[in-house]
N, CA and C atoms of all chains as a GROMACS GRO file, in nm:
protein
  657
    1SER      N    1  18.186  12.183   5.818
    1SER     CA    2  18.149  12.074   5.909
    1SER      C    3  17.988  12.060   5.912
    2ALA      N    4  17.937  11.966   5.978
    2ALA     CA    5  17.799  11.944   5.989
    2ALA      C    6  17.762  11.895   6.127
    3VAL      N    7  17.652  11.952   6.184
    3VAL     CA    8  17.614  11.910   6.318
    3VAL      C    9  17.492  11.827   6.287
    4ILE      N   10  17.497  11.704   6.357
    4ILE     CA   11  17.390  11.608   6.330
    4ILE      C   12  17.324  11.567   6.460
    5SER      N   13  17.198  11.574   6.469
    5SER     CA   14  17.126  11.551   6.592
    5SER      C   15  17.038  11.427   6.558
    6GLN      N   16  17.050  11.337   6.661
    6GLN     CA   17  16.962  11.213   6.650
    6GLN      C   18  16.875  11.202   6.763
    7LYS      N   19  16.768  11.141   6.748
    7LYS     CA   20  16.686  11.106   6.859
    7LYS      C   21  16.603  10.992   6.827
    8PRO      N   22  16.560  10.900   6.931
    8PRO     CA   23  16.603  10.918   7.070
    8PRO      C   24  16.747  10.877   7.082
    9SER      N   25  16.801  10.912   7.198
    9SER     CA   26  16.948  10.872   7.230
    9SER      C   27  16.956  10.733   7.272
   10ARG      N   28  16.851  10.685   7.339
   10ARG     CA   29  16.844  10.544   7.375
   10ARG      C   30  16.698  10.507   7.394
   11ASP      N   31  16.670  10.375   7.379
   11ASP     CA   32  16.542  10.321   7.413
   11ASP      C   33  16.547  10.178   7.438
   12ILE      N   34  16.457  10.129   7.518
   12ILE     CA   35  16.433   9.989   7.541
   12ILE      C   36  16.299   9.947   7.488
   13CYS      N   37  16.294   9.853   7.408
   13CYS     CA   38  16.179   9.813   7.329
   13CYS      C   39  16.145   9.667   7.343
   14GLN      N   40  16.015   9.644   7.332
   14GLN     CA   41  15.976   9.504   7.338
   14GLN      C   42  15.991   9.431   7.203
   15ARG      N   43  16.016   9.306   7.203
   15ARG     CA   44  16.038   9.237   7.074
   15ARG      C   45  15.904   9.240   7.001
   16GLY      N   46  15.919   9.239   6.873
   16GLY     CA   47  15.803   9.244   6.786
   16GLY      C   48  15.752   9.384   6.749
   17THR      N   49  15.805   9.484   6.827
   17THR     CA   50  15.761   9.623   6.799
   17THR      C   51  15.862   9.695   6.700
   18SER      N   52  15.834   9.819   6.670
   18SER     CA   53  15.915   9.897   6.576
   18SER      C   54  15.960  10.025   6.642
   19LEU      N   55  16.076  10.081   6.609
   19LEU     CA   56  16.129  10.202   6.656
   19LEU      C   57  16.171  10.290   6.536
   20THR      N   58  16.133  10.407   6.535
   20THR     CA   59  16.181  10.503   6.434
   20THR      C   60  16.280  10.604   6.493
   21ILE      N   61  16.390  10.611   6.426
   21ILE     CA   62  16.507  10.703   6.475
   21ILE      C   63  16.507  10.816   6.378
   22GLN      N   64  16.517  10.936   6.439
   22GLN     CA   65  16.534  11.054   6.354
   22GLN      C   66  16.661  11.113   6.348
   23CYS      N   67  16.701  11.170   6.235
   23CYS     CA   68  16.831  11.232   6.218
   23CYS      C   69  16.806  11.373   6.148
   24GLN      N   70  16.865  11.470   6.209
   24GLN     CA   71  16.847  11.606   6.153
   24GLN      C   72  16.989  11.668   6.134
   25VAL      N   73  17.015  11.720   6.019
   25VAL     CA   74  17.137  11.791   5.984
   25VAL      C   75  17.124  11.938   5.980
   26ASP      N   76  17.222  12.012   6.018
   26ASP     CA   77  17.208  12.159   6.023
   26ASP      C   78  17.233  12.229   5.894
   27SER      N   79  17.256  12.154   5.784
   27SER     CA   80  17.271  12.208   5.656
   27SER      C   81  17.215  12.111   5.551
   28GLN      N   82  17.195  12.157   5.434
   28GLN     CA   83  17.141  12.063   5.327
   28GLN      C   84  17.257  11.973   5.278
   29VAL      N   85  17.224  11.844   5.273
   29VAL     CA   86  17.325  11.754   5.219
   29VAL      C   87  17.255  11.658   5.122
   30THR      N   88  17.328  11.614   5.024
   30THR     CA   89  17.275  11.526   4.925
   30THR      C   90  17.243  11.395   4.975
   31MET      N   91  17.337  11.335   5.050
   31MET     CA   92  17.322  11.195   5.094
   31MET      C   93  17.334  11.196   5.246
   32MET      N   94  17.257  11.102   5.309
   32MET     CA   95  17.271  11.068   5.448
   32MET      C   96  17.291  10.925   5.458
   33PHE      N   97  17.353  10.882   5.563
   33PHE     CA   98  17.389  10.735   5.578
   33PHE      C   99  17.351  10.686   5.712
   34TRP      N  100  17.311  10.558   5.717
   34TRP     CA  101  17.274  10.497   5.838
   34TRP      C  102  17.371  10.377   5.863
   35TYR      N  103  17.416  10.361   5.993
   35TYR     CA  104  17.501  10.258   6.031
   35TYR      C  105  17.452  10.183   6.150
   36ARG      N  106  17.496  10.062   6.165
   36ARG     CA  107  17.464   9.982   6.282
   36ARG      C  108  17.599   9.946   6.351
   37GLN      N  109  17.606   9.952   6.481
   37GLN     CA  110  17.716   9.910   6.556
   37GLN      C  111  17.668   9.805   6.663
   38GLN      N  112  17.690   9.684   6.639
   38GLN     CA  113  17.652   9.575   6.719
   38GLN      C  114  17.754   9.579   6.846
   39PRO      N  115  17.712   9.523   6.956
   39PRO     CA  116  17.793   9.530   7.077
   39PRO      C  117  17.935   9.474   7.058
   40GLY      N  118  18.031   9.560   7.086
   40GLY     CA  119  18.172   9.525   7.078
   40GLY      C  120  18.229   9.517   6.938
   41GLN      N  121  18.144   9.564   6.843
   41GLN     CA  122  18.184   9.548   6.696
   41GLN      C  123  18.210   9.692   6.639
   42SER      N  124  18.246   9.682   6.517
   42SER     CA  125  18.273   9.811   6.436
   42SER      C  126  18.141   9.864   6.380
   43LEU      N  127  18.143   9.965   6.308
   43LEU     CA  128  18.028  10.022   6.237
   43LEU      C  129  18.008   9.959   6.100
   44THR      N  130  17.884   9.924   6.068
   44THR     CA  131  17.852   9.864   5.934
   44THR      C  132  17.750   9.949   5.870
   45LEU      N  133  17.768   9.988   5.745
   45LEU     CA  134  17.672  10.067   5.677
   45LEU      C  135  17.547   9.994   5.641
   46ILE      N  136  17.434  10.052   5.675
   46ILE     CA  137  17.308   9.985   5.658
   46ILE      C  138  17.259  10.030   5.512
   47ALA      N  139  17.252  10.163   5.490
   47ALA     CA  140  17.194  10.211   5.367
   47ALA      C  141  17.236  10.362   5.343
   48THR      N  142  17.220  10.403   5.219
   48THR     CA  143  17.243  10.538   5.184
   48THR      C  144  17.107  10.594   5.149
   49ALA      N  145  17.070  10.716   5.206
   49ALA     CA  146  16.943  10.781   5.185
   49ALA      C  147  16.958  10.904   5.098
   50ASN      N  148  16.896  10.902   4.983
   50ASN     CA  149  16.898  11.011   4.890
   50ASN      C  150  16.761  11.078   4.899
   51GLN      N  151  16.767  11.209   4.884
   51GLN     CA  152  16.632  11.275   4.876
   51GLN      C  153  16.559  11.253   4.751
   52GLY      N  154  16.437  11.220   4.753
   52GLY     CA  155  16.365  11.194   4.625
   52GLY      C  156  16.374  11.060   4.568
   53SER      N  157  16.448  10.973   4.626
   53SER     CA  158  16.448  10.842   4.567
   53SER      C  159  16.457  10.729   4.678
   54GLU      N  160  16.442  10.612   4.640
   54GLU     CA  161  16.457  10.508   4.751
   54GLU      C  162  16.596  10.493   4.801
   55ALA      N  163  16.600  10.449   4.916
   55ALA     CA  164  16.730  10.427   4.977
   55ALA      C  165  16.803  10.307   4.916
   56THR      N  166  16.936  10.313   4.914
   56THR     CA  167  17.019  10.209   4.867
   56THR      C  168  17.070  10.126   4.976
   57TYR      N  169  17.030   9.996   4.981
   57TYR     CA  170  17.076   9.916   5.095
   57TYR      C  171  17.193   9.831   5.068
   58GLU      N  172  17.278   9.811   5.177
   58GLU     CA  173  17.396   9.729   5.158
   58GLU      C  174  17.357   9.577   5.176
   59SER      N  175  17.441   9.488   5.135
   59SER     CA  176  17.415   9.355   5.133
   59SER      C  177  17.398   9.308   5.282
   60GLY      N  178  17.282   9.229   5.298
   60GLY     CA  179  17.245   9.186   5.433
   60GLY      C  180  17.142   9.272   5.508
   61PHE      N  181  17.110   9.385   5.438
   61PHE     CA  182  17.000   9.467   5.492
   61PHE      C  183  16.888   9.494   5.393
   62VAL      N  184  16.772   9.482   5.438
   62VAL     CA  185  16.658   9.491   5.348
   62VAL      C  186  16.556   9.602   5.392
   63ILE      N  187  16.482   9.649   5.294
   63ILE     CA  188  16.395   9.754   5.324
   63ILE      C  189  16.279   9.728   5.415
   64ASP      N  190  16.231   9.602   5.409
   64ASP     CA  191  16.119   9.564   5.499
   64ASP      C  192  16.161   9.567   5.646
   65LYS      N  193  16.294   9.535   5.670
   65LYS     CA  194  16.338   9.541   5.808
   65LYS      C  195  16.384   9.676   5.858
   66PHE      N  196  16.442   9.754   5.758
   66PHE     CA  197  16.499   9.893   5.790
   66PHE      C  198  16.440   9.992   5.703
   67PRO      N  199  16.315  10.018   5.691
   67PRO     CA  200  16.264  10.124   5.606
   67PRO      C  201  16.320  10.264   5.641
   68ILE      N  202  16.348  10.339   5.538
   68ILE     CA  203  16.415  10.470   5.550
   68ILE      C  204  16.330  10.567   5.479
   69SER      N  205  16.313  10.685   5.542
   69SER     CA  206  16.252  10.801   5.473
   69SER      C  207  16.353  10.910   5.460
   70ARG      N  208  16.339  10.990   5.350
   70ARG     CA  209  16.426  11.101   5.333
   70ARG      C  210  16.345  11.220   5.266
   71PRO      N  211  16.257  11.281   5.344
   71PRO     CA  212  16.156  11.374   5.292
   71PRO      C  213  16.218  11.506   5.244
   72ASN      N  214  16.340  11.544   5.292
   72ASN     CA  215  16.404  11.665   5.247
   72ASN      C  216  16.549  11.658   5.262
   73LEU      N  217  16.624  11.765   5.233
   73LEU     CA  218  16.769  11.761   5.234
   73LEU      C  219  16.835  11.774   5.369
   74THR      N  220  16.756  11.784   5.472
   74THR     CA  221  16.824  11.797   5.612
   74THR      C  222  16.759  11.689   5.707
   75PHE      N  223  16.681  11.600   5.666
   75PHE     CA  224  16.616  11.503   5.761
   75PHE      C  225  16.608  11.372   5.702
   76SER      N  226  16.623  11.266   5.784
   76SER     CA  227  16.600  11.130   5.750
   76SER      C  228  16.556  11.050   5.876
   77THR      N  229  16.481  10.936   5.848
   77THR     CA  230  16.440  10.852   5.957
   77THR      C  231  16.481  10.705   5.913
   78LEU      N  232  16.510  10.632   6.013
   78LEU     CA  233  16.537  10.490   6.004
   78LEU      C  234  16.442  10.415   6.097
   79THR      N  235  16.372  10.325   6.047
   79THR     CA  236  16.284  10.239   6.134
   79THR      C  237  16.339  10.102   6.148
   80VAL      N  238  16.350  10.054   6.270
   80VAL     CA  239  16.388   9.915   6.293
   80VAL      C  240  16.256   9.842   6.319
   81SER      N  241  16.219   9.753   6.226
   81SER     CA  242  16.084   9.683   6.230
   81SER      C  243  16.099   9.542   6.293
   82ASN      N  244  15.976   9.510   6.354
   82ASN     CA  245  15.957   9.376   6.403
   82ASN      C  246  16.090   9.331   6.482
   83MET      N  247  16.115   9.408   6.585
   83MET     CA  248  16.242   9.391   6.652
   83MET      C  249  16.261   9.262   6.728
   84SER      N  250  16.383   9.213   6.729
   84SER     CA  251  16.425   9.091   6.807
   84SER      C  252  16.551   9.132   6.894
   85PRO      N  253  16.581   9.060   6.998
   85PRO     CA  254  16.700   9.095   7.074
   85PRO      C  255  16.832   9.117   6.993
   86GLU      N  256  16.843   9.048   6.873
   86GLU     CA  257  16.956   9.060   6.792
   86GLU      C  258  16.965   9.197   6.722
   87ASP      N  259  16.862   9.280   6.735
   87ASP     CA  260  16.866   9.412   6.682
   87ASP      C  261  16.922   9.510   6.777
   88SER      N  262  16.949   9.461   6.899
   88SER     CA  263  17.016   9.544   7.004
   88SER      C  264  17.148   9.595   6.958
   89SER      N  265  17.163   9.729   6.930
   89SER     CA  266  17.276   9.780   6.874
   89SER      C  267  17.275   9.937   6.897
   90ILE      N  268  17.381  10.003   6.861
   90ILE     CA  269  17.378  10.147   6.847
   90ILE      C  270  17.358  10.177   6.695
   91TYR      N  271  17.264  10.267   6.664
   91TYR     CA  272  17.236  10.300   6.528
   91TYR      C  273  17.282  10.452   6.519
   92LEU      N  274  17.356  10.475   6.408
   92LEU     CA  275  17.409  10.606   6.388
   92LEU      C  276  17.379  10.656   6.247
   93CYS      N  277  17.357  10.791   6.238
   93CYS     CA  278  17.337  10.850   6.106
   93CYS      C  279  17.465  10.939   6.083
   94SER      N  280  17.487  10.960   5.960
   94SER     CA  281  17.608  11.029   5.911
   94SER      C  282  17.571  11.122   5.790
   95ALA      N  283  17.648  11.233   5.780
   95ALA     CA  284  17.635  11.321   5.664
   95ALA      C  285  17.754  11.404   5.669
   96GLY      N  286  17.763  11.478   5.554
   96GLY     CA  287  17.885  11.569   5.548
   96GLY      C  288  17.902  11.611   5.409
   97HIS      N  289  17.968  11.731   5.389
   97HIS     CA  290  18.001  11.781   5.260
   97HIS      C  291  18.124  11.722   5.197
   98VAL      N  292  18.227  11.721   5.278
   98VAL     CA  293  18.362  11.663   5.236
   98VAL      C  294  18.394  11.557   5.339
   99GLU      N  295  18.399  11.596   5.462
   99GLU     CA  296  18.426  11.503   5.574
   99GLU      C  297  18.290  11.448   5.631
  100ALA      N  298  18.295  11.324   5.669
  100ALA     CA  299  18.171  11.268   5.729
  100ALA      C  300  18.160  11.301   5.880
  101PHE      N  301  18.047  11.331   5.928
  101PHE     CA  302  18.016  11.362   6.061
  101PHE      C  303  17.907  11.268   6.111
  102PHE      N  304  17.904  11.241   6.239
  102PHE     CA  305  17.814  11.135   6.287
  102PHE      C  306  17.726  11.195   6.404
  103GLY      N  307  17.600  11.157   6.406
  103GLY     CA  308  17.517  11.182   6.520
  103GLY      C  309  17.569  11.106   6.643
  104GLN      N  310  17.501  11.144   6.757
  104GLN     CA  311  17.552  11.084   6.880
  104GLN      C  312  17.502  10.934   6.894
  105GLY      N  313  17.427  10.890   6.809
  105GLY     CA  314  17.382  10.757   6.813
  105GLY      C  315  17.257  10.731   6.888
  106THR      N  316  17.186  10.614   6.858
  106THR     CA  317  17.071  10.574   6.934
  106THR      C  318  17.103  10.427   6.980
  107ARG      N  319  17.104  10.421   7.118
  107ARG     CA  320  17.140  10.290   7.175
  107ARG      C  321  17.009  10.223   7.202
  108LEU      N  322  16.993  10.109   7.122
  108LEU     CA  323  16.864  10.040   7.125
  108LEU      C  324  16.888   9.904   7.196
  109THR      N  325  16.797   9.883   7.291
  109THR     CA  326  16.796   9.751   7.364
  109THR      C  327  16.663   9.680   7.336
  110VAL      N  328  16.659   9.559   7.292
  110VAL     CA  329  16.538   9.490   7.267
  110VAL      C  330  16.520   9.374   7.362
  111VAL      N  331  16.413   9.377   7.431
  111VAL     CA  332  16.395   9.284   7.538
  111VAL      C  333  16.272   9.182   7.508
  112GLY      N  334  18.404   9.452   4.791
  112GLY     CA  335  18.420   9.593   4.834
  112GLY      C  336  18.556   9.623   4.902
  113ILE      N  337  18.579   9.742   4.929
  113ILE     CA  338  18.704   9.778   4.999
  113ILE      C  339  18.726   9.718   5.133
  114GLN      N  340  18.844   9.672   5.162
  114GLN     CA  341  18.881   9.616   5.291
  114GLN      C  342  18.962   9.717   5.371
  115VAL      N  343  18.932   9.721   5.501
  115VAL     CA  344  19.009   9.808   5.593
  115VAL      C  345  19.060   9.729   5.705
  116GLU      N  346  19.188   9.725   5.733
  116GLU     CA  347  19.246   9.653   5.838
  116GLU      C  348  19.317   9.751   5.935
  117GLN      N  349  19.289   9.727   6.067
  117GLN     CA  350  19.361   9.808   6.164
  117GLN      C  351  19.439   9.724   6.253
  118SER      N  352  19.555   9.786   6.297
  118SER     CA  353  19.642   9.716   6.390
  118SER      C  354  19.704   9.817   6.484
  119PRO      N  355  19.740   9.767   6.612
  119PRO     CA  356  19.695   9.645   6.665
  119PRO      C  357  19.544   9.649   6.707
  120PRO      N  358  19.484   9.536   6.730
  120PRO     CA  359  19.350   9.538   6.782
  120PRO      C  360  19.336   9.590   6.925
  121ASP      N  361  19.434   9.564   7.011
  121ASP     CA  362  19.421   9.617   7.139
  121ASP      C  363  19.567   9.667   7.182
  122LEU      N  364  19.564   9.766   7.258
  122LEU     CA  365  19.687   9.829   7.298
  122LEU      C  366  19.673   9.884   7.445
  123ILE      N  367  19.768   9.851   7.520
  123ILE     CA  368  19.761   9.895   7.669
  123ILE      C  369  19.888   9.983   7.688
  124LEU      N  370  19.882  10.105   7.734
  124LEU     CA  371  19.988  10.188   7.753
  124LEU      C  372  19.982  10.248   7.892
  125GLN      N  373  20.112  10.287   7.940
  125GLN     CA  374  20.119  10.360   8.054
  125GLN      C  375  20.103  10.507   8.023
  126GLU      N  376  20.040  10.584   8.111
  126GLU     CA  377  20.032  10.726   8.085
  126GLU      C  378  20.163  10.786   8.053
  127GLY      N  379  20.164  10.875   7.946
  127GLY     CA  380  20.291  10.938   7.905
  127GLY      C  381  20.360  10.874   7.795
  128ALA      N  382  20.315  10.750   7.763
  128ALA     CA  383  20.390  10.677   7.653
  128ALA      C  384  20.334  10.722   7.515
  129ASN      N  385  20.403  10.682   7.413
  129ASN     CA  386  20.365  10.719   7.275
  129ASN      C  387  20.317  10.593   7.207
  130SER      N  388  20.234  10.609   7.096
  130SER     CA  389  20.186  10.496   7.026
  130SER      C  390  20.158  10.524   6.884
  131THR      N  391  20.158  10.418   6.806
  131THR     CA  392  20.130  10.440   6.661
  131THR      C  393  20.020  10.332   6.623
  132LEU      N  394  19.918  10.384   6.568
  132LEU     CA  395  19.807  10.292   6.518
  132LEU      C  396  19.812  10.300   6.358
  133ARG      N  397  19.785  10.168   6.310
  133ARG     CA  398  19.797  10.159   6.165
  133ARG      C  399  19.668  10.116   6.097
  134CYS      N  400  19.647  10.165   5.980
  134CYS     CA  401  19.534  10.140   5.899
  134CYS      C  402  19.565  10.103   5.757
  135ASN      N  403  19.543   9.986   5.710
  135ASN     CA  404  19.567   9.944   5.573
  135ASN      C  405  19.442   9.930   5.500
  136PHE      N  406  19.438   9.978   5.369
  136PHE     CA  407  19.317   9.963   5.297
  136PHE      C  408  19.346   9.908   5.157
  137SER      N  409  19.248   9.845   5.097
  137SER     CA  410  19.270   9.758   4.982
  137SER      C  411  19.259   9.828   4.851
  138ASP      N  412  19.204   9.949   4.838
  138ASP     CA  413  19.191  10.018   4.712
  138ASP      C  414  19.203  10.165   4.734
  139SER      N  415  19.214  10.231   4.619
  139SER     CA  416  19.218  10.382   4.629
  139SER      C  417  19.095  10.441   4.688
  140VAL      N  418  19.110  10.542   4.761
  140VAL     CA  419  18.989  10.609   4.826
  140VAL      C  420  18.994  10.760   4.811
  141ASN      N  421  18.884  10.818   4.824
  141ASN     CA  422  18.866  10.959   4.814
  141ASN      C  423  18.866  11.028   4.950
  142ASN      N  424  18.835  10.944   5.059
  142ASN     CA  425  18.826  10.997   5.190
  142ASN      C  426  18.880  10.894   5.281
  143LEU      N  427  18.959  10.944   5.383
  143LEU     CA  428  19.003  10.860   5.493
  143LEU      C  429  18.997  10.946   5.620
  144GLN      N  430  18.935  10.890   5.722
  144GLN     CA  431  18.919  10.965   5.847
  144GLN      C  432  18.959  10.876   5.955
  145TRP      N  433  18.997  10.940   6.072
  145TRP     CA  434  19.025  10.870   6.196
  145TRP      C  435  18.923  10.928   6.301
  146PHE      N  436  18.869  10.834   6.372
  146PHE     CA  437  18.771  10.872   6.474
  146PHE      C  438  18.809  10.807   6.609
  147HIS      N  439  18.764  10.871   6.724
  147HIS     CA  440  18.778  10.818   6.847
  147HIS      C  441  18.641  10.798   6.902
  148GLN      N  442  18.604  10.685   6.943
  148GLN     CA  443  18.480  10.657   7.000
  148GLN      C  444  18.493  10.652   7.156
  149ASN      N  445  18.427  10.747   7.216
  149ASN     CA  446  18.435  10.753   7.360
  149ASN      C  447  18.342  10.652   7.436
  150PRO      N  448  18.365  10.645   7.564
  150PRO     CA  449  18.286  10.531   7.637
  150PRO      C  450  18.134  10.541   7.617
  151TRP      N  451  18.088  10.663   7.583
  151TRP     CA  452  17.940  10.678   7.564
  151TRP      C  453  17.896  10.648   7.430
  152GLY      N  454  17.990  10.615   7.338
  152GLY     CA  455  17.957  10.573   7.207
  152GLY      C  456  17.965  10.680   7.097
  153GLN      N  457  17.998  10.800   7.141
  153GLN     CA  458  17.997  10.911   7.044
  153GLN      C  459  18.133  10.898   6.959
  154LEU      N  460  18.114  10.923   6.836
  154LEU     CA  461  18.232  10.921   6.746
  154LEU      C  462  18.280  11.064   6.727
  155ILE      N  463  18.405  11.076   6.773
  155ILE     CA  464  18.470  11.213   6.763
  155ILE      C  465  18.558  11.219   6.633
  156ASN      N  466  18.543  11.314   6.560
  156ASN     CA  467  18.631  11.331   6.432
  156ASN      C  468  18.775  11.371   6.484
  157LEU      N  469  18.871  11.291   6.443
  157LEU     CA  470  19.008  11.330   6.474
  157LEU      C  471  19.075  11.398   6.354
  158PHE      N  472  19.075  11.323   6.244
  158PHE     CA  473  19.140  11.374   6.119
  158PHE      C  474  19.062  11.327   6.002
  159TYR      N  475  19.051  11.423   5.907
  159TYR     CA  476  19.017  11.400   5.761
  159TYR      C  477  19.140  11.403   5.689
  160ILE      N  478  19.194  11.285   5.641
  160ILE     CA  479  19.331  11.281   5.585
  160ILE      C  480  19.342  11.180   5.472
  161PRO      N  481  19.282  11.213   5.350
  161PRO     CA  482  19.301  11.118   5.245
  161PRO      C  483  19.441  11.104   5.190
  162SER      N  484  19.519  11.210   5.226
  162SER     CA  485  19.669  11.200   5.196
  162SER      C  486  19.737  11.306   5.280
  163GLY      N  487  19.873  11.292   5.293
  163GLY     CA  488  19.955  11.385   5.362
  163GLY      C  489  19.958  11.364   5.506
  164THR      N  490  19.999  11.468   5.578
  164THR     CA  491  20.025  11.474   5.724
  164THR      C  492  19.954  11.581   5.785
  165LYS      N  493  19.893  11.557   5.907
  165LYS     CA  494  19.825  11.663   5.982
  165LYS      C  495  19.866  11.635   6.126
  166GLN      N  496  19.857  11.754   6.201
  166GLN     CA  497  19.879  11.741   6.344
  166GLN      C  498  19.782  11.823   6.421
  167ASN      N  499  19.737  11.775   6.528
  167ASN     CA  500  19.646  11.845   6.617
  167ASN      C  501  19.691  11.816   6.759
  168GLY      N  502  19.771  11.901   6.828
  168GLY     CA  503  19.808  11.877   6.960
  168GLY      C  504  19.895  11.765   6.972
  169ARG      N  505  19.860  11.670   7.056
  169ARG     CA  506  19.938  11.550   7.077
  169ARG      C  507  19.917  11.442   6.974
  170LEU      N  508  19.815  11.465   6.888
  170LEU     CA  509  19.785  11.361   6.788
  170LEU      C  510  19.832  11.413   6.647
  171SER      N  511  19.885  11.317   6.574
  171SER     CA  512  19.908  11.349   6.430
  171SER      C  513  19.873  11.226   6.341
  172ALA      N  514  19.867  11.248   6.220
  172ALA     CA  515  19.830  11.137   6.130
  172ALA      C  516  19.892  11.160   5.991
  173THR      N  517  19.928  11.048   5.935
  173THR     CA  518  19.989  11.047   5.795
  173THR      C  519  19.921  10.941   5.717
  174THR      N  520  19.884  10.983   5.590
  174THR     CA  521  19.834  10.886   5.496
  174THR      C  522  19.917  10.881   5.371
  175VAL      N  523  19.970  10.758   5.333
  175VAL     CA  524  20.041  10.747   5.207
  175VAL      C  525  19.948  10.674   5.113
  176ALA      N  526  19.875  10.750   5.039
  176ALA     CA  527  19.768  10.692   4.958
  176ALA      C  528  19.819  10.590   4.852
  177THR      N  529  19.940  10.621   4.800
  177THR     CA  530  19.995  10.536   4.696
  177THR      C  531  20.025  10.393   4.750
  178GLU      N  532  20.060  10.392   4.882
  178GLU     CA  533  20.091  10.263   4.939
  178GLU      C  534  19.967  10.206   5.034
  179ARG      N  535  19.857  10.282   5.030
  179ARG     CA  536  19.733  10.244   5.083
  179ARG      C  537  19.748  10.218   5.232
  180TYR      N  538  19.803  10.305   5.308
  180TYR     CA  539  19.796  10.295   5.455
  180TYR      C  540  19.804  10.431   5.519
  181SER      N  541  19.758  10.432   5.647
  181SER     CA  542  19.751  10.554   5.720
  181SER      C  543  19.807  10.522   5.862
  182LEU      N  544  19.862  10.615   5.928
  182LEU     CA  545  19.914  10.595   6.070
  182LEU      C  546  19.860  10.713   6.151
  183LEU      N  547  19.826  10.674   6.273
  183LEU     CA  548  19.782  10.770   6.377
  183LEU      C  549  19.878  10.765   6.488
  184TYR      N  550  19.938  10.886   6.520
  184TYR     CA  551  20.031  10.886   6.632
  184TYR      C  552  19.974  10.956   6.752
  185ILE      N  553  19.986  10.895   6.863
  185ILE     CA  554  19.952  10.954   6.994
  185ILE      C  555  20.072  10.977   7.075
  186SER      N  556  20.093  11.092   7.115
  186SER     CA  557  20.218  11.120   7.198
  186SER      C  558  20.180  11.157   7.337
  187SER      N  559  20.253  11.126   7.436
  187SER     CA  560  20.231  11.158   7.575
  187SER      C  561  20.092  11.128   7.615
  188SER      N  562  20.058  10.997   7.593
  188SER     CA  563  19.919  10.955   7.614
  188SER      C  564  19.869  10.985   7.753
  189GLN      N  565  19.738  11.014   7.762
  189GLN     CA  566  19.662  11.042   7.886
  189GLN      C  567  19.554  10.946   7.903
  190THR      N  568  19.504  10.927   8.031
  190THR     CA  569  19.396  10.835   8.046
  190THR      C  570  19.271  10.872   7.969
  191THR      N  571  19.254  10.991   7.934
  191THR     CA  572  19.133  11.035   7.854
  191THR      C  573  19.143  10.996   7.716
  192ASP      N  574  19.263  10.953   7.677
  192ASP     CA  575  19.287  10.896   7.536
  192ASP      C  576  19.221  10.755   7.517
  193SER      N  577  19.189  10.696   7.627
  193SER     CA  578  19.134  10.554   7.623
  193SER      C  579  19.007  10.558   7.543
  194GLY      N  580  18.982  10.441   7.475
  194GLY     CA  581  18.864  10.422   7.397
  194GLY      C  582  18.898  10.351   7.264
  195VAL      N  583  18.812  10.352   7.175
  195VAL     CA  584  18.836  10.278   7.051
  195VAL      C  585  18.863  10.376   6.938
  196TYR      N  586  18.974  10.346   6.862
  196TYR     CA  587  19.012  10.437   6.752
  196TYR      C  588  18.968  10.362   6.621
  197PHE      N  589  18.891  10.431   6.539
  197PHE     CA  590  18.850  10.372   6.409
  197PHE      C  591  18.911  10.448   6.293
  198CYS      N  592  18.954  10.366   6.192
  198CYS     CA  593  18.990  10.419   6.066
  198CYS      C  594  18.872  10.395   5.972
  199ALA      N  595  18.833  10.492   5.892
  199ALA     CA  596  18.721  10.465   5.798
  199ALA      C  597  18.768  10.524   5.657
  200VAL      N  598  18.730  10.461   5.549
  200VAL     CA  599  18.760  10.513   5.424
  200VAL      C  600  18.629  10.525   5.340
  201GLY      N  601  18.636  10.614   5.239
  201GLY     CA  602  18.514  10.633   5.156
  201GLY      C  603  18.560  10.640   5.012
  202GLU      N  604  18.492  10.567   4.926
  202GLU     CA  605  18.530  10.567   4.790
  202GLU      C  606  18.460  10.679   4.709
  203ASN      N  607  18.335  10.710   4.738
  203ASN     CA  608  18.265  10.794   4.653
  203ASN      C  609  18.205  10.916   4.734
  204ASN      N  610  18.102  10.884   4.808
  204ASN     CA  611  18.019  10.990   4.859
  204ASN      C  612  18.013  10.980   5.010
  205ASN      N  613  18.124  10.960   5.080
  205ASN     CA  614  18.123  10.946   5.225
  205ASN      C  615  18.044  10.828   5.278
  206ASP      N  616  18.022  10.726   5.198
  206ASP     CA  617  17.967  10.600   5.245
  206ASP      C  618  18.084  10.524   5.301
  207MET      N  619  18.114  10.556   5.431
  207MET     CA  620  18.237  10.517   5.495
  207MET      C  621  18.242  10.364   5.528
  208ARG      N  622  18.357  10.308   5.506
  208ARG     CA  623  18.380  10.160   5.550
  208ARG      C  624  18.477  10.162   5.666
  209PHE      N  625  18.445  10.102   5.770
  209PHE     CA  626  18.519  10.107   5.896
  209PHE      C  627  18.605   9.981   5.913
  210GLY      N  628  18.723  10.006   5.964
  210GLY     CA  629  18.808   9.900   6.026
  210GLY      C  630  18.747   9.852   6.147
  211ALA      N  631  18.806   9.743   6.198
  211ALA     CA  632  18.762   9.684   6.323
  211ALA      C  633  18.792   9.756   6.450
  212GLY      N  634  18.880   9.857   6.433
  212GLY     CA  635  18.913   9.947   6.549
  212GLY      C  636  19.039   9.894   6.630
  213THR      N  637  19.102   9.992   6.694
  213THR     CA  638  19.197   9.958   6.795
  213THR      C  639  19.154  10.009   6.923
  214ARG      N  640  19.142   9.913   7.023
  214ARG     CA  641  19.106   9.951   7.160
  214ARG      C  642  19.216   9.989   7.243
  215LEU      N  643  19.222  10.111   7.275
  215LEU     CA  644  19.335  10.170   7.354
  215LEU      C  645  19.301  10.189   7.498
  216THR      N  646  19.384  10.129   7.588
  216THR     CA  647  19.367  10.160   7.734
  216THR      C  648  19.499  10.223   7.785
  217VAL      N  649  19.476  10.344   7.842
  217VAL     CA  650  19.584  10.411   7.899
  217VAL      C  651  19.571  10.410   8.056
  218LYS      N  652  19.679  10.352   8.118
  218LYS     CA  653  19.677  10.336   8.259
  218LYS      C  654  19.744  10.447   8.331
  219PRO      N  655  19.698  10.485   8.444
  219PRO     CA  656  19.764  10.597   8.522
  219PRO      C  657  19.891  10.554   8.585
   0.00000   0.00000   0.00000
């Protein structure tokens, strides 16, 4: 199993600003994943974060809006840039060796 | 990409009733998991079940990989079972694709 810690757990941000979300895994993993869950919706994969290379983004998500860092095998950050109210969502990171585990999520509200 | 369909979208039960949730997927997968999302948004791992049958207390799951579906059974439901149940599948490296979920409400 993997224990995944995310912070912050929630935040309220002004439009036009940026927020960086941190994700820490209790063991080394090759890949980490970032998801968005819009209100009342399912989870959508934003990008896959590999250590030592640029993140791979899913269709509809771009690096300028969601820059990702992966400095080592246990840590990653996701930045939500130039926020608008439409970015209000829960953002979750995930990792795992066989089974996928998720952090507790970051509930973001943009006002 | 792979498609994941869950049914029913909503389910209302009386406490003590049994239920079956279904997940259909459009292609072969290496990973299939069931999650319960609680009212605080936390995703709870229920089953890692790319094939076969597993049981954990009142919950059990079966995946028939050759026919591309999985079932989650909840027996003797309790109010604490309420929430959204997600099926998610992974093709390669745990980049999971989620179904739309089944919202379960268990009434006392």
